[in-house]
N, C-alpha and C positions, 0 to 999 in steps of 0.2 A: 642802266641794265648790264652793259658790257663792263663797267667798272666792278659790279658785283660778282660777275663771273670771273673776271680777272683776280679779284681778292679771294675767291672761294673755289678757284678750279681744282685744287687738290681734293676737297671735300666732294666736289661734284663727281670727280673722276673715281674716287674711292667708292661713292654710292653707286655710280654706274656700273663699275666692275663687280661690286658686290651683288648688284641685282642680277647681272649676267650669270655669275657663278651660281647663285640661288636658283636662277631659272633653269640652268642645266642640270643640276642636281635634282630639281623637281621632276624635270623631264625623264632623267634617267630612272628615278624611283618609280614613275608611272609605267615606264617600258618594262622595268623588271617585274613590278607587281602583276602587270597583265600577262607577261610571259609565264609566271607561276601558275596562273589559273588554267583549268582545262577548257577547251573551246566550247562555246555555248551551243553550237549547232549539232554537237555530237551526244 
């Protein structure tokens, strides 16, 4: 397993970084989307 990680560390790192970036973008999108709506209790 460690040999596989050593051989593919670049791919793993790119995939992890991409997942983090996409997660942040999705979180930001949900924040903005919710902010644009009027409050439900009013």
